[in-house]
N, C-alpha and C positions, 0 to 999 in steps of 0.2 A: 915412726908412729903407726899404731894399728887403727885402722877405720873401726868406728862402733858400728855394730850391725843394729839398724832400727827397722822395726815392724810397724804395720799400722793395722790396727783393730777396728772393726766397724761393730756399733753397739746399738741396740734399738730400746728405746722406752716407749713401748707401746700400750696406750691407755683406753679403756672403755668404762662405761658405767652401766651397771645393772643392778636390780634389786636395790637401789639406793646405796649402791656400794662403788666406790673408785676401783677398778682392777688394773692390773698390769700383766702383760703377756711374759710367760717366762719359759725356760727350758731346764732341763736335767731336775725335774721334781721341784722347781721354784728355786733351785740354788743360784740361778744366773739369769741374766737377760739374753735375749737371743743376740748371738754375735759370732764374729769370724773375721779372718784376716782378709785385707784387701788382695785380690789375686790380678795377675796381669790380663785374665779373660774378662774382668769386670770394666765395662766401658766408662763407668763413674763411680764415685764413692756411693752414691744413693741407689745405682742399679746392683751395686754389690750388696749393700745392706738388704735391699729387697730380696736378694737370691738366698742369703743366709735365713732371714726370717722364714721365708717360705720353706726353705729345706727343713728349717729346725722345728718349726711350728705348723706347718701347712696353711698358715695365714698370710693373704696378700695385703701388702700395705696400701693405705689411702692416703689421707693427708699426712704429710711428713715436712717436718722443718729441722735443720741442723741446729742441735742443742749447745756443745760445748766441745773443747778438744782436750783432753788430758794428755800430759806429757811427763808426768812425774817418772823420774829416772829409777825408782824402785818398784814400778808397777809389775815388771815382769820377774816371775820366779824361776825361768829358765835361762835366765841371762839376757844381756843386750837391752836396748831402750826400746819400749813399746808404745806408740802413741795411739790412744783411743780416741775415736771421732765418733762422738753420740749423736743421736738424733732423736726428736720426740714424734711420735707417730699417734693420731687420733682416728678412732673408729667407732662404730656402732656397736651396740651390746652384743656379745656373741650369744649364739643360740644354744650352744653346748660349752661346757667349760671344763670337759675332761681330757680332750685332746683338740686343739693344743691347751696348755695349762694357763689358765687365768688365776691370779692370785690376788687378794684384797691388799691395797697398799697397806693398811693399818696392821697387817701381821708383821710387816717390816718395821713400821713407824708407829706402834700402837700409842705414844704419847700426843700424835698428830691430830687424832680424832676427838674433838671437842664438842660434839654434837649431844643433845640430850640423851643421857643414858649411857653414853659411851665411856671408857674408863680413862680416858686422856688426862683429863683434870686431876683425878685422884691420882693416877701413876705419878703425875709430875709432883703433887704435894706430898704424897707418902713415900714415894722412893727416890725419884730423881733429885728433888730440892734437898732432902738430908745428905745424899751423896755428893751434891755439889757443894753443899756447906762444908763438908769434909775436905774437899778438894780445895776450896778457898783458903780454909784455915792451914793447910800444909803448903802455902806458898813460902818461898824462901825470904820474902822480904814485905815490907808493907806496901810498898808501890806494886809489887806482882800481886800481891792479896787484894788490894783495891782494884786493880785492873780485872782480875777474875770474878770479883764480885759484881762489878759492872756488867760484864759481858755475859755471866749466867742470868743476871736480871732483865737484861735486854732480850736475849734469847728466849728464855723460859717464862717471860711476863711476872717476875718475881718483884718484891719489895713495891707491890702497887702500880707497876708498870703493866701496860697491855699486852695483851697476845697478839703477835704478828704473824698471821697464816704463812706468808711467804718466806719466813726465815727457816725453811726446811733444812736447807744444807748448812747453815750456821749451826742449828741445834745440833745435827748429826755429828759435824765437825768438832764442836765443844765436848759431846761425849766421848769422842774418839781421844781426843787430846787429854781427856780427865782420865782416861782408861777405864771407861765404864762401858765398854761394849767388847764383843769377842775380837773384833779387827783390831784393836789397840794392841793386842799381844802377839808375840812372835812365838813360834814353836807350837808345842801341843795346845790344843784348843783350851782356851782358858773359861771358867764360868762366866756367864753374861751377869753383870749386876744389874743391868737394865733390861726388861723384857724387849724381845723383837727378834724375828728371824734373821739370820746371818745370811749373805750372799758370798758367793765365790769372789776373790780378788778384791776389786774396789767397785763391784756392780752395785751395792747397796749406796755407796757414795753418788753413783751416775744415777740411780733411781731418785734419790733425794734431789738431784739437780733438776730431772725432769719434772718431779712434783713443784718445786719451787717456781720453775719457768711457768707451768701451766696456771699455778695459783696467781701469780702476778699478771699473767696474760689475760685471764677471764675479766680482768678490771678495766681493760683498756679495748680489748678486741672480742668480737663474739665468737670466739672458737668453740664454746660450749656447744654451739649447734651441730658441730662435726660429730659429737656424741651422742646427739638426739635421733630418734626416728623421724620419718617424714612427718608425722603428726604427733602431737603431744598436747597435755594440759599445761596449763601454767603452774600448777602444783607439781606436776612430774619435773617441769624445768627447774623450779625451786629446789626441790630434792636432789636433782643432780648437781647443781651448783653448790649445794650445802655437802655433798658427799665429797667434791672436789676440794672445797675450801676447809672441810672437816669442822665447819661450825655452823650454827643456825643463823637464820637472816630473817629480819622483819618482814613479815608478809606482804603488808600493804605497801611498804616503801618499794620492794624488789618488783611487785606486779606494776607498780606506778612507772618505775624506772624502765622496765622492759616495753611497756606498751606506749609511753610518751616518745620513746625515742624510735618508734615504728619498726621494732626488731621483727616482730612476729605479726601475722595477719590470720583471723579466724578462717577456718577451712569450711564452715557451715554445718560442720557435725558435731556430735557430742559423744563424749565417752561415759557409758552408763555404769561400768564397773569401778566405783569411786567409793563405795560403802555409804553414800549420800545422794545429794541430788546430781544429775548428770551434768557433767563438767565440760564447757566448750573446748573443742579442740583448735589447735593452732598450728601453723606452719612457720619457717623462718623465711623472711622477707630476703632472699640473697641479693635482691636488686639494691638494697641499701647499701652494701659493699660499693657500688658504684656511684651511688648519689652523693654520699658525702662520709666525711670521716666520723666515725661514731665513738662513743665513749666505753662500750663493751657492756658487761653486766653488772659490773661494780659489786662490792659487798655492802649492802645496807647495814646499819647497827644491829647486832645481834640481840635477840631477845632477853 
């Protein structure tokens, strides 16, 4: 028997929020995530990841947690099995986004942005839903048709169902299975039926996994503060959470939730550049992490 060659790839999903946009750090003109193979000189997986990110983007990692391990046998285009170990990194807004390259999440997943004025709801209604209807109708059996219809409704909030922000990966994989994105096709690039920038290999799938993890985690852990500057207004905090969640939040409920949990404390200063009355500045109470288990920032009912 011939032993199968197995390689390990380290992949980073590094996120920031700037100008009310969720950003991801990329390489090769936005075509892939920072990544590279695990080498013998790397003392650990995380050390190897940090080395590749810094080499490819000139950015040093801060907060990092392991995301997921992908071991699909068909990941490698060069032969052999490649195991991808992915990590989610959070950082504060970059001061310049030309080098390294920061790209808007929603250029890869435009249907995920459902904030007021965004094209996500229209894209789902006018483009994705009709394409999924055709996919459902083309099922080979009544049982398969029913399964497809239910899955599409749950993932995209159809047939009166609510939209679940954390189902990012499920929506991407459904579009992949329905052959509605370029990654579904082998050989020459096929025309994308659903808008959204493609990434090399399965990096868009890994990015979807990272977005889903972060959207879920902000509901039970205050990781959003890893993306905020040292001082901020409650309005800026809400805009950051809305950018990550891709949906609008109820203003008063959000502020009440944040303040009642003692997540923030006033700095004693104000922000004058708000377009109206000066707003109080706050900072994250890191002591709360040691004091008790907290519920995170949640996602109050949308407007």
